[in-house]
N, CA, C, O and CB atoms as a CASP TS submission, in Angstrom:
PFRMAT TS
TARGET T0000
AUTHOR 0000-0000-0000
METHOD Language model
MODEL 1
PARENT N/A
ATOM      1  N   MET     1       0.839  -1.167   0.000  1.00  0.00           N
ATOM      2  CA  MET     1       0.000   0.000   0.000  1.00  0.00           C
ATOM      3  C   MET     1       0.891   1.240   0.000  1.00  0.00           C
ATOM      4  O   MET     1       1.813   1.354   0.807  1.00  0.00           O
ATOM      5  CB  MET     1      -0.958  -0.007   1.212  1.00  0.00           C
ATOM      6  N   ASN     2       0.615   2.129  -0.880  1.00  0.00           N
ATOM      7  CA  ASN     2       1.368   3.362  -1.015  1.00  0.00           C
ATOM      8  C   ASN     2       0.975   4.329   0.096  1.00  0.00           C
ATOM      9  O   ASN     2      -0.207   4.469   0.408  1.00  0.00           O
ATOM     10  CB  ASN     2       1.133   3.996  -2.399  1.00  0.00           C
ATOM     11  N   GLY     3       1.962   4.998   0.696  1.00  0.00           N
ATOM     12  CA  GLY     3       1.720   5.886   1.825  1.00  0.00           C
ATOM     13  C   GLY     3       0.801   7.039   1.540  1.00  0.00           C
ATOM     14  O   GLY     3       0.121   7.519   2.448  1.00  0.00           O
ATOM     15  N   ASP     4       0.755   7.511   0.285  1.00  0.00           N
ATOM     16  CA  ASP     4      -0.126   8.633  -0.013  1.00  0.00           C
ATOM     17  C   ASP     4      -1.581   8.207  -0.164  1.00  0.00           C
ATOM     18  O   ASP     4      -2.437   9.044  -0.451  1.00  0.00           O
ATOM     19  CB  ASP     4       0.333   9.326  -1.271  1.00  0.00           C
ATOM     20  N   GLN     5      -1.876   6.936   0.021  1.00  0.00           N
ATOM     21  CA  GLN     5      -3.239   6.430  -0.027  1.00  0.00           C
ATOM     22  C   GLN     5      -3.851   6.324   1.366  1.00  0.00           C
ATOM     23  O   GLN     5      -4.975   5.844   1.510  1.00  0.00           O
ATOM     24  CB  GLN     5      -3.270   5.076  -0.712  1.00  0.00           C
ATOM     25  N   ILE     6      -3.129   6.766   2.390  1.00  0.00           N
ATOM     26  CA  ILE     6      -3.579   6.627   3.775  1.00  0.00           C
ATOM     27  C   ILE     6      -3.963   7.987   4.342  1.00  0.00           C
ATOM     28  O   ILE     6      -3.206   8.952   4.237  1.00  0.00           O
ATOM     29  CB  ILE     6      -2.483   5.975   4.644  1.00  0.00           C
ATOM     30  N   ASP     7      -5.153   8.054   4.947  1.00  0.00           N
ATOM     31  CA  ASP     7      -5.605   9.287   5.595  1.00  0.00           C
ATOM     32  C   ASP     7      -5.268   9.305   7.073  1.00  0.00           C
ATOM     33  O   ASP     7      -5.115  10.380   7.653  1.00  0.00           O
ATOM     34  CB  ASP     7      -7.099   9.462   5.410  1.00  0.00           C
ATOM     35  N   GLY     8      -5.147   8.135   7.700  1.00  0.00           N
ATOM     36  CA  GLY     8      -4.821   8.098   9.112  1.00  0.00           C
ATOM     37  C   GLY     8      -4.768   6.683   9.649  1.00  0.00           C
ATOM     38  O   GLY     8      -5.270   5.739   9.037  1.00  0.00           O
ATOM     39  N   ILE     9      -4.140   6.562  10.822  1.00  0.00           N
ATOM     40  CA  ILE     9      -4.004   5.268  11.487  1.00  0.00           C
ATOM     41  C   ILE     9      -4.337   5.459  12.954  1.00  0.00           C
ATOM     42  O   ILE     9      -3.908   6.430  13.577  1.00  0.00           O
ATOM     43  CB  ILE     9      -2.567   4.676  11.308  1.00  0.00           C
ATOM     44  N   SER    10      -5.108   4.522  13.504  1.00  0.00           N
ATOM     45  CA  SER    10      -5.443   4.605  14.920  1.00  0.00           C
ATOM     46  C   SER    10      -5.312   3.243  15.577  1.00  0.00           C
ATOM     47  O   SER    10      -5.347   2.206  14.914  1.00  0.00           O
ATOM     48  CB  SER    10      -6.859   5.152  15.110  1.00  0.00           C
ATOM     49  N   LEU    11      -5.160   3.267  16.894  1.00  0.00           N
ATOM     50  CA  LEU    11      -5.115   2.054  17.702  1.00  0.00           C
ATOM     51  C   LEU    11      -6.390   1.986  18.515  1.00  0.00           C
ATOM     52  O   LEU    11      -6.824   2.984  19.092  1.00  0.00           O
ATOM     53  CB  LEU    11      -3.857   2.023  18.625  1.00  0.00           C
ATOM     54  N   LYS    12      -6.991   0.803  18.559  1.00  0.00           N
ATOM     55  CA  LYS    12      -8.212   0.600  19.340  1.00  0.00           C
ATOM     56  C   LYS    12      -8.030  -0.599  20.255  1.00  0.00           C
ATOM     57  O   LYS    12      -7.334  -1.556  19.915  1.00  0.00           O
ATOM     58  CB  LYS    12      -9.442   0.400  18.416  1.00  0.00           C
ATOM     59  N   ASP    13      -8.669  -0.537  21.427  1.00  0.00           N
ATOM     60  CA  ASP    13      -8.570  -1.672  22.342  1.00  0.00           C
ATOM     61  C   ASP    13      -9.494  -2.796  21.872  1.00  0.00           C
ATOM     62  O   ASP    13     -10.186  -2.658  20.863  1.00  0.00           O
ATOM     63  CB  ASP    13      -8.926  -1.243  23.793  1.00  0.00           C
ATOM     64  N   GLU    14      -9.499  -3.901  22.604  1.00  0.00           N
ATOM     65  CA  GLU    14     -10.265  -5.062  22.156  1.00  0.00           C
ATOM     66  C   GLU    14     -11.769  -4.832  22.178  1.00  0.00           C
ATOM     67  O   GLU    14     -12.521  -5.642  21.634  1.00  0.00           O
ATOM     68  CB  GLU    14      -9.932  -6.248  23.010  1.00  0.00           C
ATOM     69  N   ASN    15     -12.226  -3.740  22.799  1.00  0.00           N
ATOM     70  CA  ASN    15     -13.648  -3.384  22.795  1.00  0.00           C
ATOM     71  C   ASN    15     -13.975  -2.342  21.733  1.00  0.00           C
ATOM     72  O   ASN    15     -15.118  -1.898  21.629  1.00  0.00           O
ATOM     73  CB  ASN    15     -14.061  -2.866  24.164  1.00  0.00           C
ATOM     74  N   GLY    16     -12.980  -1.949  20.944  1.00  0.00           N
ATOM     75  CA  GLY    16     -13.197  -0.981  19.881  1.00  0.00           C
ATOM     76  C   GLY    16     -13.046   0.470  20.303  1.00  0.00           C
ATOM     77  O   GLY    16     -13.296   1.377  19.509  1.00  0.00           O
ATOM     78  N   LYS    17     -12.638   0.702  21.554  1.00  0.00           N
ATOM     79  CA  LYS    17     -12.454   2.063  22.051  1.00  0.00           C
ATOM     80  C   LYS    17     -11.123   2.621  21.554  1.00  0.00           C
ATOM     81  O   LYS    17     -10.097   1.943  21.612  1.00  0.00           O
ATOM     82  CB  LYS    17     -12.512   2.096  23.598  1.00  0.00           C
ATOM     83  N   LEU    18     -11.147   3.860  21.066  1.00  0.00           N
ATOM     84  CA  LEU    18      -9.942   4.500  20.564  1.00  0.00           C
ATOM     85  C   LEU    18      -8.918   4.663  21.674  1.00  0.00           C
ATOM     86  O   LEU    18      -9.226   5.185  22.746  1.00  0.00           O
ATOM     87  CB  LEU    18     -10.272   5.853  19.946  1.00  0.00           C
ATOM     88  N   ILE    19      -7.699   4.213  21.407  1.00  0.00           N
ATOM     89  CA  ILE    19      -6.579   4.391  22.331  1.00  0.00           C
ATOM     90  C   ILE    19      -5.792   5.631  21.926  1.00  0.00           C
ATOM     91  O   ILE    19      -5.500   6.499  22.750  1.00  0.00           O
ATOM     92  CB  ILE    19      -5.659   3.134  22.347  1.00  0.00           C
ATOM     93  N   GLU    20      -5.452   5.697  20.633  1.00  0.00           N
ATOM     94  CA  GLU    20      -4.614   6.803  20.168  1.00  0.00           C
ATOM     95  C   GLU    20      -4.629   6.892  18.650  1.00  0.00           C
ATOM     96  O   GLU    20      -4.759   5.884  17.955  1.00  0.00           O
ATOM     97  CB  GLU    20      -3.175   6.637  20.671  1.00  0.00           C
ATOM     98  N   GLU    21      -4.495   8.122  18.143  1.00  0.00           N
ATOM     99  CA  GLU    21      -4.323   8.369  16.713  1.00  0.00           C
ATOM    100  C   GLU    21      -2.826   8.469  16.427  1.00  0.00           C
ATOM    101  O   GLU    21      -2.090   9.123  17.166  1.00  0.00           O
ATOM    102  CB  GLU    21      -5.076   9.673  16.261  1.00  0.00           C
ATOM    103  N   GLY    22      -2.389   7.827  15.367  1.00  0.00           N
ATOM    104  CA  GLY    22      -0.989   7.919  14.971  1.00  0.00           C
ATOM    105  C   GLY    22      -0.697   9.268  14.332  1.00  0.00           C
ATOM    106  O   GLY    22      -1.577   9.889  13.736  1.00  0.00           O
ATOM    107  N   ARG    23       0.542   9.711  14.462  1.00  0.00           N
ATOM    108  CA  ARG    23       0.977  10.960  13.847  1.00  0.00           C
ATOM    109  C   ARG    23       1.881  10.638  12.664  1.00  0.00           C
ATOM    110  O   ARG    23       2.879   9.932  12.813  1.00  0.00           O
ATOM    111  CB  ARG    23       1.711  11.867  14.876  1.00  0.00           C
ATOM    112  N   PHE    24       1.533  11.153  11.492  1.00  0.00           N
ATOM    113  CA  PHE    24       2.365  10.965  10.315  1.00  0.00           C
ATOM    114  C   PHE    24       3.707  11.644  10.558  1.00  0.00           C
ATOM    115  O   PHE    24       3.750  12.798  10.983  1.00  0.00           O
ATOM    116  CB  PHE    24       1.673  11.529   9.039  1.00  0.00           C
ATOM    117  N   THR    25       4.796  10.938  10.292  1.00  0.00           N
ATOM    118  CA  THR    25       6.116  11.529  10.503  1.00  0.00           C
ATOM    119  C   THR    25       6.898  11.709   9.208  1.00  0.00           C
ATOM    120  O   THR    25       7.596  12.710   9.050  1.00  0.00           O
ATOM    121  CB  THR    25       6.911  10.675  11.454  1.00  0.00           C
ATOM    122  N   SER    26       6.796  10.755   8.272  1.00  0.00           N
ATOM    123  CA  SER    26       7.563  10.875   7.032  1.00  0.00           C
ATOM    124  C   SER    26       7.165   9.768   6.067  1.00  0.00           C
ATOM    125  O   SER    26       6.336   8.910   6.372  1.00  0.00           O
ATOM    126  CB  SER    26       9.081  10.821   7.317  1.00  0.00           C
ATOM    127  N   PHE    27       7.780   9.818   4.904  1.00  0.00           N
ATOM    128  CA  PHE    27       7.613   8.740   3.940  1.00  0.00           C
ATOM    129  C   PHE    27       8.780   7.779   3.969  1.00  0.00           C
ATOM    130  O   PHE    27       8.967   7.019   3.019  1.00  0.00           O
ATOM    131  CB  PHE    27       7.445   9.300   2.550  1.00  0.00           C
ATOM    132  N   GLY    28       9.561   7.787   5.014  1.00  0.00           N
ATOM    133  CA  GLY    28      10.633   6.824   5.188  1.00  0.00           C
ATOM    134  C   GLY    28      11.884   7.162   4.390  1.00  0.00           C
ATOM    135  O   GLY    28      12.014   8.247   3.824  1.00  0.00           O
ATOM    136  N   ASP    29      12.791   6.207   4.363  1.00  0.00           N
ATOM    137  CA  ASP    29      14.109   6.417   3.763  1.00  0.00           C
ATOM    138  C   ASP    29      14.134   6.219   2.257  1.00  0.00           C
ATOM    139  O   ASP    29      15.087   6.634   1.597  1.00  0.00           O
ATOM    140  CB  ASP    29      15.097   5.496   4.391  1.00  0.00           C
ATOM    141  N   GLU    30      13.121   5.603   1.711  1.00  0.00           N
ATOM    142  CA  GLU    30      13.096   5.310   0.281  1.00  0.00           C
ATOM    143  C   GLU    30      11.904   6.034  -0.344  1.00  0.00           C
ATOM    144  O   GLU    30      10.815   5.464  -0.415  1.00  0.00           O
ATOM    145  CB  GLU    30      13.016   3.769   0.022  1.00  0.00           C
ATOM    146  N   PRO    31      12.086   7.278  -0.800  1.00  0.00           N
ATOM    147  CA  PRO    31      10.966   8.072  -1.327  1.00  0.00           C
ATOM    148  C   PRO    31      10.216   7.407  -2.475  1.00  0.00           C
ATOM    149  O   PRO    31       9.014   7.628  -2.627  1.00  0.00           O
ATOM    150  CB  PRO    31      11.470   9.401  -1.785  1.00  0.00           C
ATOM    151  N   SER    32      10.892   6.601  -3.283  1.00  0.00           N
ATOM    152  CA  SER    32      10.209   5.972  -4.416  1.00  0.00           C
ATOM    153  C   SER    32       9.147   4.972  -3.953  1.00  0.00           C
ATOM    154  O   SER    32       8.204   4.688  -4.693  1.00  0.00           O
ATOM    155  CB  SER    32      11.226   5.271  -5.317  1.00  0.00           C
ATOM    156  N   LEU    33       9.290   4.434  -2.733  1.00  0.00           N
ATOM    157  CA  LEU    33       8.291   3.500  -2.210  1.00  0.00           C
ATOM    158  C   LEU    33       7.119   4.217  -1.571  1.00  0.00           C
ATOM    159  O   LEU    33       6.033   3.649  -1.453  1.00  0.00           O
ATOM    160  CB  LEU    33       8.924   2.568  -1.204  1.00  0.00           C
ATOM    161  N   LYS    34       7.327   5.463  -1.157  1.00  0.00           N
ATOM    162  CA  LYS    34       6.306   6.245  -0.463  1.00  0.00           C
ATOM    163  C   LYS    34       5.715   5.467   0.701  1.00  0.00           C
ATOM    164  O   LYS    34       4.500   5.471   0.900  1.00  0.00           O
ATOM    165  CB  LYS    34       5.200   6.657  -1.431  1.00  0.00           C
ATOM    166  N   ARG    35       6.561   4.802   1.466  1.00  0.00           N
ATOM    167  CA  ARG    35       6.113   4.037   2.631  1.00  0.00           C
ATOM    168  C   ARG    35       5.950   4.997   3.800  1.00  0.00           C
ATOM    169  O   ARG    35       6.934   5.499   4.345  1.00  0.00           O
ATOM    170  CB  ARG    35       7.119   2.888   2.984  1.00  0.00           C
ATOM    171  N   ALA    36       4.717   5.247   4.176  1.00  0.00           N
ATOM    172  CA  ALA    36       4.423   6.208   5.242  1.00  0.00           C
ATOM    173  C   ALA    36       4.834   5.657   6.597  1.00  0.00           C
ATOM    174  O   ALA    36       4.673   4.470   6.880  1.00  0.00           O
ATOM    175  CB  ALA    36       2.932   6.565   5.250  1.00  0.00           C
ATOM    176  N   LYS    37       5.366   6.541   7.426  1.00  0.00           N
ATOM    177  CA  LYS    37       5.718   6.183   8.797  1.00  0.00           C
ATOM    178  C   LYS    37       4.832   6.985   9.741  1.00  0.00           C
ATOM    179  O   LYS    37       4.658   8.192   9.577  1.00  0.00           O
ATOM    180  CB  LYS    37       7.235   6.447   9.085  1.00  0.00           C
ATOM    181  N   TYR    38       4.283   6.303  10.720  1.00  0.00           N
ATOM    182  CA  TYR    38       3.455   6.938  11.743  1.00  0.00           C
ATOM    183  C   TYR    38       4.070   6.634  13.097  1.00  0.00           C
ATOM    184  O   TYR    38       4.659   5.572  13.295  1.00  0.00           O
ATOM    185  CB  TYR    38       1.970   6.442  11.673  1.00  0.00           C
ATOM    186  N   SER    39       3.934   7.560  14.020  1.00  0.00           N
ATOM    187  CA  SER    39       4.458   7.314  15.360  1.00  0.00           C
ATOM    188  C   SER    39       3.344   7.481  16.382  1.00  0.00           C
ATOM    189  O   SER    39       2.333   8.140  16.141  1.00  0.00           O
ATOM    190  CB  SER    39       5.636   8.265  15.677  1.00  0.00           C
ATOM    191  N   PHE    40       3.570   6.862  17.524  1.00  0.00           N
ATOM    192  CA  PHE    40       2.622   6.906  18.633  1.00  0.00           C
ATOM    193  C   PHE    40       3.380   7.357  19.876  1.00  0.00           C
ATOM    194  O   PHE    40       4.611   7.371  19.882  1.00  0.00           O
ATOM    195  CB  PHE    40       1.933   5.511  18.859  1.00  0.00           C
ATOM    196  N   SER    41       2.662   7.721  20.913  1.00  0.00           N
ATOM    197  CA  SER    41       3.287   8.344  22.081  1.00  0.00           C
ATOM    198  C   SER    41       4.066   7.379  22.970  1.00  0.00           C
ATOM    199  O   SER    41       4.897   7.808  23.770  1.00  0.00           O
ATOM    200  CB  SER    41       2.241   9.012  22.898  1.00  0.00           C
ATOM    201  N   LYS    42       3.804   6.077  22.837  1.00  0.00           N
ATOM    202  CA  LYS    42       4.450   5.100  23.716  1.00  0.00           C
ATOM    203  C   LYS    42       5.062   3.976  22.898  1.00  0.00           C
ATOM    204  O   LYS    42       4.667   3.761  21.752  1.00  0.00           O
ATOM    205  CB  LYS    42       3.445   4.531  24.733  1.00  0.00           C
ATOM    206  N   PRO    43       6.018   3.258  23.470  1.00  0.00           N
ATOM    207  CA  PRO    43       6.515   2.049  22.800  1.00  0.00           C
ATOM    208  C   PRO    43       5.444   0.949  22.851  1.00  0.00           C
ATOM    209  O   PRO    43       4.553   0.971  23.701  1.00  0.00           O
ATOM    210  CB  PRO    43       7.842   1.554  23.463  1.00  0.00           C
ATOM    211  N   GLY    44       5.550   0.005  21.941  1.00  0.00           N
ATOM    212  CA  GLY    44       4.545  -1.049  21.816  1.00  0.00           C
ATOM    213  C   GLY    44       4.240  -1.805  23.087  1.00  0.00           C
ATOM    214  O   GLY    44       3.086  -2.164  23.325  1.00  0.00           O
ATOM    215  N   ASN    45       5.251  -2.060  23.919  1.00  0.00           N
ATOM    216  CA  ASN    45       5.025  -2.863  25.123  1.00  0.00           C
ATOM    217  C   ASN    45       4.212  -2.122  26.186  1.00  0.00           C
ATOM    218  O   ASN    45       3.839  -2.716  27.198  1.00  0.00           O
ATOM    219  CB  ASN    45       6.352  -3.290  25.711  1.00  0.00           C
ATOM    220  N   GLU    46       3.931  -0.824  25.968  1.00  0.00           N
ATOM    221  CA  GLU    46       3.107  -0.080  26.919  1.00  0.00           C
ATOM    222  C   GLU    46       1.632  -0.024  26.510  1.00  0.00           C
ATOM    223  O   GLU    46       0.816   0.583  27.205  1.00  0.00           O
ATOM    224  CB  GLU    46       3.644   1.325  27.068  1.00  0.00           C
ATOM    225  N   TYR    47       1.297  -0.650  25.395  1.00  0.00           N
ATOM    226  CA  TYR    47      -0.098  -0.729  24.958  1.00  0.00           C
ATOM    227  C   TYR    47      -0.678  -2.076  25.397  1.00  0.00           C
ATOM    228  O   TYR    47       0.063  -3.044  25.570  1.00  0.00           O
ATOM    229  CB  TYR    47      -0.214  -0.549  23.403  1.00  0.00           C
ATOM    230  N   PRO    48      -2.000  -2.139  25.576  1.00  0.00           N
ATOM    231  CA  PRO    48      -2.603  -3.402  26.002  1.00  0.00           C
ATOM    232  C   PRO    48      -2.510  -4.463  24.904  1.00  0.00           C
ATOM    233  O   PRO    48      -2.346  -4.142  23.727  1.00  0.00           O
ATOM    234  CB  PRO    48      -4.067  -3.184  26.397  1.00  0.00           C
ATOM    235  N   LYS    49      -2.615  -5.693  25.297  1.00  0.00           N
ATOM    236  CA  LYS    49      -2.640  -6.794  24.333  1.00  0.00           C
ATOM    237  C   LYS    49      -3.982  -6.772  23.591  1.00  0.00           C
ATOM    238  O   LYS    49      -4.946  -6.150  24.035  1.00  0.00           O
ATOM    239  CB  LYS    49      -2.417  -8.174  25.049  1.00  0.00           C
ATOM    240  N   ASN    50      -4.015  -7.455  22.468  1.00  0.00           N
ATOM    241  CA  ASN    50      -5.227  -7.601  21.656  1.00  0.00           C
ATOM    242  C   ASN    50      -5.792  -6.267  21.186  1.00  0.00           C
ATOM    243  O   ASN    50      -6.974  -5.977  21.369  1.00  0.00           O
ATOM    244  CB  ASN    50      -6.282  -8.340  22.438  1.00  0.00           C
ATOM    245  N   ILE    51      -4.925  -5.459  20.576  1.00  0.00           N
ATOM    246  CA  ILE    51      -5.393  -4.197  20.019  1.00  0.00           C
ATOM    247  C   ILE    51      -5.649  -4.361  18.523  1.00  0.00           C
ATOM    248  O   ILE    51      -5.251  -5.352  17.912  1.00  0.00           O
ATOM    249  CB  ILE    51      -4.367  -3.067  20.278  1.00  0.00           C
ATOM    250  N   THR    52      -6.310  -3.385  17.960  1.00  0.00           N
ATOM    251  CA  THR    52      -6.567  -3.345  16.530  1.00  0.00           C
ATOM    252  C   THR    52      -5.917  -2.098  15.959  1.00  0.00           C
ATOM    253  O   THR    52      -6.073  -1.004  16.500  1.00  0.00           O
ATOM    254  CB  THR    52      -8.089  -3.369  16.229  1.00  0.00           C
ATOM    255  N   VAL    53      -5.190  -2.266  14.867  1.00  0.00           N
ATOM    256  CA  VAL    53      -4.662  -1.138  14.116  1.00  0.00           C
ATOM    257  C   VAL    53      -5.658  -0.886  12.987  1.00  0.00           C
ATOM    258  O   VAL    53      -5.938  -1.775  12.182  1.00  0.00           O
ATOM    259  CB  VAL    53      -3.192  -1.418  13.566  1.00  0.00           C
ATOM    260  N   GLU    54      -6.183   0.321  12.938  1.00  0.00           N
ATOM    261  CA  GLU    54      -7.169   0.683  11.926  1.00  0.00           C
ATOM    262  C   GLU    54      -6.531   1.681  10.966  1.00  0.00           C
ATOM    263  O   GLU    54      -6.072   2.746  11.378  1.00  0.00           O
ATOM    264  CB  GLU    54      -8.460   1.278  12.579  1.00  0.00           C
ATOM    265  N   ILE    55      -6.506   1.329   9.688  1.00  0.00           N
ATOM    266  CA  ILE    55      -5.918   2.172   8.650  1.00  0.00           C
ATOM    267  C   ILE    55      -7.052   2.727   7.800  1.00  0.00           C
ATOM    268  O   ILE    55      -7.783   1.976   7.154  1.00  0.00           O
ATOM    269  CB  ILE    55      -4.888   1.374   7.774  1.00  0.00           C
ATOM    270  N   ARG    56      -7.190   4.055   7.808  1.00  0.00           N
ATOM    271  CA  ARG    56      -8.211   4.722   7.012  1.00  0.00           C
ATOM    272  C   ARG    56      -7.587   5.192   5.701  1.00  0.00           C
ATOM    273  O   ARG    56      -6.640   5.979   5.691  1.00  0.00           O
ATOM    274  CB  ARG    56      -8.837   5.917   7.791  1.00  0.00           C
ATOM    275  N   LYS    57      -8.135   4.695   4.602  1.00  0.00           N
ATOM    276  CA  LYS    57      -7.578   4.991   3.286  1.00  0.00           C
ATOM    277  C   LYS    57      -8.295   6.177   2.645  1.00  0.00           C
ATOM    278  O   LYS    57      -9.437   6.493   2.978  1.00  0.00           O
ATOM    279  CB  LYS    57      -7.672   3.760   2.376  1.00  0.00           C
ATOM    280  N   SER    58      -7.595   6.818   1.720  1.00  0.00           N
ATOM    281  CA  SER    58      -8.142   8.000   1.067  1.00  0.00           C
ATOM    282  C   SER    58      -9.354   7.679   0.188  1.00  0.00           C
ATOM    283  O   SER    58     -10.110   8.588  -0.155  1.00  0.00           O
ATOM    284  CB  SER    58      -7.070   8.662   0.234  1.00  0.00           C
ATOM    285  N   ASN    59      -9.557   6.430  -0.180  1.00  0.00           N
ATOM    286  CA  ASN    59     -10.729   6.057  -0.977  1.00  0.00           C
ATOM    287  C   ASN    59     -11.953   5.777  -0.102  1.00  0.00           C
ATOM    288  O   ASN    59     -13.004   5.392  -0.614  1.00  0.00           O
ATOM    289  CB  ASN    59     -10.414   4.831  -1.827  1.00  0.00           C
ATOM    290  N   GLY    60     -11.821   5.971   1.223  1.00  0.00           N
ATOM    291  CA  GLY    60     -12.943   5.781   2.144  1.00  0.00           C
ATOM    292  C   GLY    60     -12.993   4.416   2.795  1.00  0.00           C
ATOM    293  O   GLY    60     -13.772   4.215   3.727  1.00  0.00           O
ATOM    294  N   SER    61     -12.193   3.477   2.340  1.00  0.00           N
ATOM    295  CA  SER    61     -12.209   2.145   2.944  1.00  0.00           C
ATOM    296  C   SER    61     -11.344   2.124   4.207  1.00  0.00           C
ATOM    297  O   SER    61     -10.519   3.010   4.434  1.00  0.00           O
ATOM    298  CB  SER    61     -11.713   1.082   1.932  1.00  0.00           C
ATOM    299  N   VAL    62     -11.555   1.099   5.009  1.00  0.00           N
ATOM    300  CA  VAL    62     -10.828   0.928   6.263  1.00  0.00           C
ATOM    301  C   VAL    62     -10.251  -0.479   6.292  1.00  0.00           C
ATOM    302  O   VAL    62     -10.948  -1.455   6.011  1.00  0.00           O
ATOM    303  CB  VAL    62     -11.752   1.181   7.498  1.00  0.00           C
ATOM    304  N   GLU    63      -8.980  -0.572   6.632  1.00  0.00           N
ATOM    305  CA  GLU    63      -8.292  -1.858   6.766  1.00  0.00           C
ATOM    306  C   GLU    63      -7.940  -2.035   8.241  1.00  0.00           C
ATOM    307  O   GLU    63      -7.453  -1.100   8.876  1.00  0.00           O
ATOM    308  CB  GLU    63      -7.000  -1.929   5.852  1.00  0.00           C
ATOM    309  N   THR    64      -8.182  -3.220   8.788  1.00  0.00           N
ATOM    310  CA  THR    64      -7.857  -3.464  10.191  1.00  0.00           C
ATOM    311  C   THR    64      -6.914  -4.651  10.322  1.00  0.00           C
ATOM    312  O   THR    64      -6.943  -5.591   9.527  1.00  0.00           O
ATOM    313  CB  THR    64      -9.134  -3.706  11.008  1.00  0.00           C
ATOM    314  N   HIS    65      -6.071  -4.575  11.358  1.00  0.00           N
ATOM    315  CA  HIS    65      -5.133  -5.657  11.670  1.00  0.00           C
ATOM    316  C   HIS    65      -5.185  -5.899  13.172  1.00  0.00           C
ATOM    317  O   HIS    65      -5.026  -4.971  13.965  1.00  0.00           O
ATOM    318  CB  HIS    65      -3.669  -5.310  11.199  1.00  0.00           C
ATOM    319  N   GLN    66      -5.406  -7.141  13.553  1.00  0.00           N
ATOM    320  CA  GLN    66      -5.426  -7.514  14.962  1.00  0.00           C
ATOM    321  C   GLN    66      -3.995  -7.762  15.420  1.00  0.00           C
ATOM    322  O   GLN    66      -3.239  -8.482  14.768  1.00  0.00           O
ATOM    323  CB  GLN    66      -6.316  -8.772  15.200  1.00  0.00           C
ATOM    324  N   ILE    67      -3.634  -7.159  16.547  1.00  0.00           N
ATOM    325  CA  ILE    67      -2.292  -7.319  17.096  1.00  0.00           C
ATOM    326  C   ILE    67      -2.414  -7.940  18.484  1.00  0.00           C
ATOM    327  O   ILE    67      -2.844  -7.280  19.431  1.00  0.00           O
ATOM    328  CB  ILE    67      -1.532  -5.950  17.153  1.00  0.00           C
ATOM    329  N   ALA    68      -2.037  -9.201  18.599  1.00  0.00           N
ATOM    330  CA  ALA    68      -2.169  -9.914  19.863  1.00  0.00           C
ATOM    331  C   ALA    68      -1.260  -9.333  20.946  1.00  0.00           C
ATOM    332  O   ALA    68      -1.669  -9.172  22.095  1.00  0.00           O
ATOM    333  CB  ALA    68      -1.858 -11.386  19.664  1.00  0.00           C
ATOM    334  N   ASP    69      -0.032  -9.025  20.563  1.00  0.00           N
ATOM    335  CA  ASP    69       0.936  -8.505  21.537  1.00  0.00           C
ATOM    336  C   ASP    69       1.728  -7.372  20.887  1.00  0.00           C
ATOM    337  O   ASP    69       2.663  -7.635  20.130  1.00  0.00           O
ATOM    338  CB  ASP    69       1.896  -9.638  22.043  1.00  0.00           C
ATOM    339  N   PRO    70       1.374  -6.120  21.168  1.00  0.00           N
ATOM    340  CA  PRO    70       2.060  -4.996  20.527  1.00  0.00           C
ATOM    341  C   PRO    70       3.529  -4.840  20.940  1.00  0.00           C
ATOM    342  O   PRO    70       4.228  -3.992  20.386  1.00  0.00           O
ATOM    343  CB  PRO    70       1.326  -3.727  20.840  1.00  0.00           C
ATOM    344  N   ALA    71       4.004  -5.627  21.885  1.00  0.00           N
ATOM    345  CA  ALA    71       5.419  -5.600  22.253  1.00  0.00           C
ATOM    346  C   ALA    71       6.264  -6.301  21.191  1.00  0.00           C
ATOM    347  O   ALA    71       7.476  -6.093  21.127  1.00  0.00           O
ATOM    348  CB  ALA    71       5.631  -6.262  23.629  1.00  0.00           C
ATOM    349  N   ASN    72       5.634  -7.131  20.359  1.00  0.00           N
ATOM    350  CA  ASN    72       6.338  -7.859  19.304  1.00  0.00           C
ATOM    351  C   ASN    72       6.294  -7.085  17.992  1.00  0.00           C
ATOM    352  O   ASN    72       5.396  -6.272  17.774  1.00  0.00           O
ATOM    353  CB  ASN    72       5.730  -9.256  19.115  1.00  0.00           C
ATOM    354  N   ARG    73       7.249  -7.338  17.137  1.00  0.00           N
ATOM    355  CA  ARG    73       7.290  -6.700  15.818  1.00  0.00           C
ATOM    356  C   ARG    73       6.504  -7.540  14.823  1.00  0.00           C
ATOM    357  O   ARG    73       6.649  -8.762  14.773  1.00  0.00           O
ATOM    358  CB  ARG    73       8.753  -6.510  15.335  1.00  0.00           C
ATOM    359  N   TYR    74       5.668  -6.870  14.027  1.00  0.00           N
ATOM    360  CA  TYR    74       4.903  -7.513  12.966  1.00  0.00           C
ATOM    361  C   TYR    74       5.224  -6.785  11.666  1.00  0.00           C
ATOM    362  O   TYR    74       5.042  -5.570  11.580  1.00  0.00           O
ATOM    363  CB  TYR    74       3.357  -7.495  13.272  1.00  0.00           C
ATOM    364  N   ASP    75       5.696  -7.501  10.661  1.00  0.00           N
ATOM    365  CA  ASP    75       6.007  -6.883   9.361  1.00  0.00           C
ATOM    366  C   ASP    75       4.926  -7.203   8.352  1.00  0.00           C
ATOM    367  O   ASP    75       5.009  -6.772   7.202  1.00  0.00           O
ATOM    368  CB  ASP    75       7.372  -7.361   8.837  1.00  0.00           C
TER
END
């Protein structure tokens, strides 16, 4: 997914309650990929387990990813 196709990213708890909105920081080290980078206020291990990452796309669709343990890296 190209970074310019994303309107925003948020974290939600397992009940769907908003935890935090991500802040766009850059398009990363490889501009030709346009891989958007977002940051959050805490490191992953300080967020609760079983969160959902919600990606809002510029075409109006929403993509979600379940994260069992945000302390781990998921690529």
